[in-house]
C-alpha positions in Angstrom: 0.0 0.0 0.0 1.3 3.4 -1.0 2.0 6.0 1.7 0.7 9.6 1.3 3.3 11.6 -0.7 5.1 8.5 -2.1 3.7 9.0 -5.6 4.7 12.7 -5.5 8.3 11.8 -4.6 8.3 9.2 -7.3 7.1 11.6 -10.0 9.7 14.3 -8.9 12.5 11.7 -9.1 11.4 11.0 -12.7 11.1 14.6 -13.7 13.5 16.5 -11.3 10.7 18.9 -10.5 6.9 19.2 -11.0 4.6 22.1 -11.2 2.6 23.0 -8.1 -0.6 22.3 -10.0 0.6 18.7 -10.5 1.6 18.5 -6.8 -1.8 19.7 -5.8 -3.6 17.2 -8.1 -1.6 14.3 -6.7 -1.9 15.5 -3.0 -5.7 15.9 -3.2 -7.0 13.4 -5.8 -4.7 10.4 -6.0 -6.6 7.2 -5.6 -6.1 5.7 -2.1 -3.7 8.4 -0.9 -5.3 11.7 -1.9 -6.8 14.0 0.7 -10.2 13.8 -0.8 -10.1 10.0 -0.9 -10.0 9.9 2.9 -13.2 8.8 4.7 -15.6 11.6 5.6 -14.6 13.4 8.7 -12.3 16.2 7.5 -15.2 18.7 7.6 -16.9 20.2 10.6 -15.9 20.7 14.2 -14.0 17.4 14.4 -12.3 17.8 11.0 -9.9 20.1 9.3 -12.3 23.0 8.4 -15.9 24.2 8.5 -18.1 24.6 5.4 -21.5 26.1 4.8 -22.9 22.6 4.6 -21.4 21.5 7.9 -23.1 24.4 9.7 -26.4 22.7 9.4 -29.3 22.0 7.0 -30.3 25.6 6.4 -27.7 26.3 3.6 -29.0 23.4 1.5 -32.7 24.3 2.2 -32.2 27.9 1.1 -30.5 26.6 -2.1 -33.4 24.2 -2.6 -35.9 27.1 -2.4 -33.9 29.1 -5.0 -33.5 26.1 -7.3 -37.2 25.4 -7.2 -37.9 29.0 -8.2 -35.5 28.8 -11.1 -36.7 25.4 -12.3 -40.4 26.6 -12.2 -39.4 29.1 -14.9 -37.9 26.3 -17.0 -40.7 23.8 -16.8 -41.9 22.7 -20.3 -44.1 19.6 -20.9 -42.1 16.5 -21.7 -38.8 18.2 -21.2 -37.0 16.8 -18.1 -35.3 19.0 -15.6 -32.0 18.3 -13.8 -30.1 19.5 -10.9 -26.4 18.6 -11.5 -24.1 18.9 -8.4 -20.3 18.7 -8.8 -18.0 18.1 -5.9 -20.7 16.6 -3.6 -18.1 15.1 -1.2 -20.2 12.9 1.2 -23.6 13.9 -0.3 -24.8 15.9 2.7 -25.7 19.0 0.6 -27.6 16.9 -1.9 -29.5 15.3 1.0 -30.5 18.7 2.3 -31.6 20.0 -1.1 -33.6 16.9 -1.9 -35.1 16.6 1.5 -36.5 20.1 1.4 -37.8 19.7 -2.2 -39.5 16.4 -1.2 -41.3 18.0 1.7 -42.1 21.4 0.2 -42.2 20.9 -3.6 -43.3 17.2 -4.0 -44.4 17.7 -7.6 -41.1 19.1 -8.7 -39.3 16.4 -6.6 -41.2 13.6 -8.4 -40.2 14.7 -11.9 -36.7 16.0 -11.1 -33.5 14.1 -11.9 -30.6 14.9 -9.5 -27.2 14.0 -10.9 -24.0 13.9 -8.9 -20.8 14.4 -11.0 -18.3 12.2 -9.2 -15.2 10.6 -10.7 -14.2 8.8 -7.5 -15.8 5.4 -6.8 -14.8 5.9 -3.2 -16.8 9.2 -2.9 -19.7 7.7 -4.8 -20.0 5.0 -2.1 -20.1 7.7 0.6 -22.8 9.6 -1.3 -24.9 6.5 -1.9 -24.9 5.8 1.8 -25.9 9.4 2.7 -28.7 9.5 0.0 -30.0 5.9 0.4 -33.4 7.2 1.5 -33.6 9.7 -1.4 -31.8 7.9 -4.1 -34.7 6.9 -6.4 -34.3 10.1 -8.5 -30.5 10.3 -8.1 -28.0 9.3 -10.7 -24.2 9.2 -10.7 -22.0 10.3 -13.7 -18.3 10.4 -13.6 -17.7 13.6 -15.5 -18.9 16.4 -17.7 -17.7 14.6 -20.8 -20.4 11.9 -20.5 -22.8 12.2 -23.5 -25.8 11.6 -21.2 -25.3 15.2 -19.9 -25.4 16.9 -23.3 -28.3 19.3 -23.7 -29.2 19.4 -20.0 -31.9 21.8 -18.8 -31.9 22.9 -15.2 -29.1 23.8 -12.8 -25.5 22.9 -12.7 -23.8 24.0 -9.4 -20.8 23.5 -7.2 -20.1 24.4 -3.6 -16.4 24.7 -2.7 -15.2 22.7 -5.7 -13.3 25.2 -7.8 -11.1 26.4 -5.0 -9.7 22.9 -4.7 -8.9 22.4 -8.4 -5.2 22.5 -9.2 -3.5 25.9 -9.6 -0.2 27.0 -11.0 1.8 29.2 -8.7 3.5 32.2 -10.4 6.1 34.6 -8.9 7.2 38.0 -10.1 10.9 38.5 -10.9 11.2 42.3 -10.5 14.8 42.7 -11.8 13.9 40.7 -14.9 10.4 42.2 -15.3 8.8 38.9 -15.9 6.9 36.0 -14.3 8.2 32.6 -13.4 6.5 29.5 -12.2 7.1 27.8 -8.9 7.6 24.1 -8.9 8.2 21.4 -6.3 11.5 19.4 -6.0 13.3 17.2 -3.5 16.2 18.1 -1.3 17.1 14.7 0.2 13.7 13.5 1.4 12.3 17.0 1.9 9.8 18.6 -0.5 11.1 22.1 -1.4 10.1 25.0 -3.7 12.1 25.5 -6.9 11.8 27.8 -9.9 10.9 25.9 -13.0 13.3 26.7 -15.9 10.7 26.9 -18.6 9.2 30.3 -19.5 5.6 30.9 -18.2 3.2 29.8 -20.9 1.1 32.6 -22.4 -2.1 30.9 -21.1 -0.8 31.4 -17.5 0.7 34.9 -17.8 -1.4 37.6 -16.2 -1.6 39.8 -19.2 -4.3 42.0 -17.7 -1.8 43.4 -15.1 -1.3 47.1 -15.9 2.4 48.1 -16.6 2.2 50.8 -13.8 1.3 48.0 -11.3 4.1 45.7 -12.5 6.6 48.6 -12.1 6.0 48.7 -8.3 5.2 45.0 -7.7 7.6 43.7 -5.1 10.1 41.0 -6.1 8.6 37.5 -5.5 5.0 38.7 -5.4 2.9 35.5 -5.9 -0.4 34.8 -7.6 -2.2 31.6 -8.7 -3.8 30.7 -12.0 -6.2 27.8 -12.5 -6.8 26.7 -16.1 -8.5 23.7 -14.5 -11.2 25.8 -13.0 -11.7 27.8 -16.1 -11.8 24.7 -18.3 -14.3 23.0 -16.0 -16.6 26.1 -16.1 -16.4 26.3 -19.8 -17.2 22.6 -20.2 -20.2 22.9 -17.8 -21.5 25.9 -19.7 -21.3 23.9 -22.9 -23.3 21.1 -21.3 -26.1 23.5 -20.3 -28.8 23.9 -23.0 -30.9 26.1 -20.7 -30.9 27.1 -17.1 -28.3 28.3 -14.5 -24.6 27.6 -13.9 -23.7 28.4 -10.3 -20.5 28.5 -8.3 -20.2 29.1 -4.5 -16.7 29.5 -3.4 -13.8 31.5 -1.9 -12.7 34.1 -4.4 -12.2 37.6 -5.8 -13.4 39.6 -8.8 -11.5 41.7 -11.3 -9.2 44.2 -9.8 -8.8 42.3 -6.5 -6.2 39.8 -7.5 -3.3 42.1 -6.7 -3.5 43.2 -3.1 -0.8 44.4 -0.7 -2.3 41.9 1.9 -1.6 38.9 -0.4 2.0 39.1 -1.4 2.3 35.3 -1.0 -0.9 34.5 -3.0 -4.1 33.0 -1.7 -3.0 29.3 -1.4 -3.7 27.9 2.1 -3.4 24.5 3.7 -5.9 23.4 6.4 -5.2 20.7 9.0 -7.3 20.3 12.2 -8.7 23.8 11.9 -5.2 25.3 11.7 -4.4 27.4 8.6 -0.9 26.8 7.4 1.3 28.5 4.8 3.4 25.3 4.6 1.8 24.0 1.5 4.2 21.1 0.9 3.8 19.5 4.3 1.9 16.3 4.9 0.8 15.8 1.2 -2.5 13.8 1.2 -3.1 14.7 4.9 -4.1 18.4 4.6 -6.5 20.3 2.4 -5.2 22.8 -0.2 -7.3 25.6 -1.5 -6.8 28.8 -3.5 -9.2 31.7 -4.2 -11.2 31.4 -7.3 -10.9 34.1 -10.0 -14.6 34.8 -10.6 -13.8 37.2 -13.4 -12.0 34.5 -15.3 -15.0 32.2 -14.8 -17.4 34.9 -16.1 -15.2 35.3 -19.2 -15.1 31.6 -19.8 -18.9 31.3 -19.6 -19.4 34.3 -21.8 -17.2 32.8 -24.5 -19.7 29.9 -24.9 -22.9 32.0 -24.7 -23.7 32.4 -21.0 -24.8 35.7 -19.4 -23.9 36.8 -15.9 -26.9 37.3 -13.7 -25.2 37.7 -10.4 -21.8 37.8 -8.9 -22.1 38.8 -5.2 -21.0 37.9 -1.7 -22.7 34.9 -0.1 -24.5 37.0 2.6 -26.2 39.0 -0.1 -27.2 35.9 -2.1 -28.6 34.0 0.9 -30.4 37.1 2.4 -32.2 37.7 -0.9 -33.4 34.0 -0.9 -34.5 34.1 2.7 -36.4 37.4 2.2 -38.3 36.0 -0.9 -39.0 32.7 0.8 -40.5 34.3 3.9 -42.7 36.6 1.8 -44.0 33.5 -0.1 -44.7 31.7 3.2 -41.7 29.4 3.4 -39.2 29.5 6.3 -41.6 31.5 8.5 -41.0 29.4 11.6 -37.4 30.2 12.2 -36.1 28.7 15.5 -33.0 29.7 17.4 -31.0 26.9 15.8 -31.8 28.2 12.3 -31.1 31.8 13.3 -27.6 30.7 14.5 -27.0 28.9 11.3 -28.0 31.9 9.2 -25.7 34.1 11.3 -22.8 31.8 10.7 -23.4 31.7 7.0 -23.6 35.4 6.6 -21.7 37.2 9.3 -18.3 38.6 8.2 -16.6 37.1 11.2 -17.7 33.6 10.1 -18.4 32.3 6.5 -19.9 35.6 5.2 -16.6 37.3 4.4 -14.7 35.2 1.9 -17.5 33.4 -0.1 -18.9 34.7 -3.3 -21.7 33.4 -5.6 -21.6 33.5 -9.4 -24.8 32.8 -11.4 -24.6 32.6 -15.2 -27.5 31.5 -17.4 -28.5 30.4 -20.8 
């Protein structure tokens, strides 16, 4: 049985150095040894981090209300509707969404197909266990390339997926006036940072950075680029014949990538609720995330015909849903537990500060 990090060291020995994007891919997603292949338990109070889903059922129930409103606008006789969730982890969010729809929108629930995009057979098993009481209308598909998804009408969404897709780590060489890419190498048995010798590919170079900014950018200033996230978004957009494409994630919009407070980039490691800047430590045993470039996603979606409806902080998105739901007669019996959940989801000292929501439509 392979130990965590063994496959990374083997690949470095074959290539001398690998990009951080490749390191992140192996550390998080390698079968048997990747962080996201570990049994559920890394999320919540006893895990490595807290998510909107681990706060309680309310997050999924609010999404279910909004999804039902959107799907009602798409209903056409003899045209099936889908909710497609990517990055469902253990299936808890799917259970919350489906549970609310079954109780409050039974007609829609009966005709709806809920699809989980899940390439990992291990995670599929966790999801099937979580959803065993709701699984009659649930289907598993391994990826966006499956022909069965072509022409989907409905909603494709992800929650905290894109921040965990591999990123390239770029550094600014002020004396040379150019960008370079950070890679990962070995010094004895220790994983270390190294500058990759190849020039930064045009697709990674931040061409939008104004010359006057680059002139004052400190040497070694670090940013991330995620072609994986942009490609995923573009592929999802092409799958959608009509409806909404939604991302909920950590991130920033145009003009926010270069900040004096982020000279080392946005990459973070999470282990037992401790945030660490040591990204190379414990590969396969700690989570790795980077802020999502929402402007890049909007551009990718626009290139294949999507229009941006909303790009806003999570508190604004959830507050609008709750307000509309209360006016309609749903969520009128808020108890103390739900109030605490809503405060955690929206307060800037909790989950309300860093999360953004992007909604594009066709």
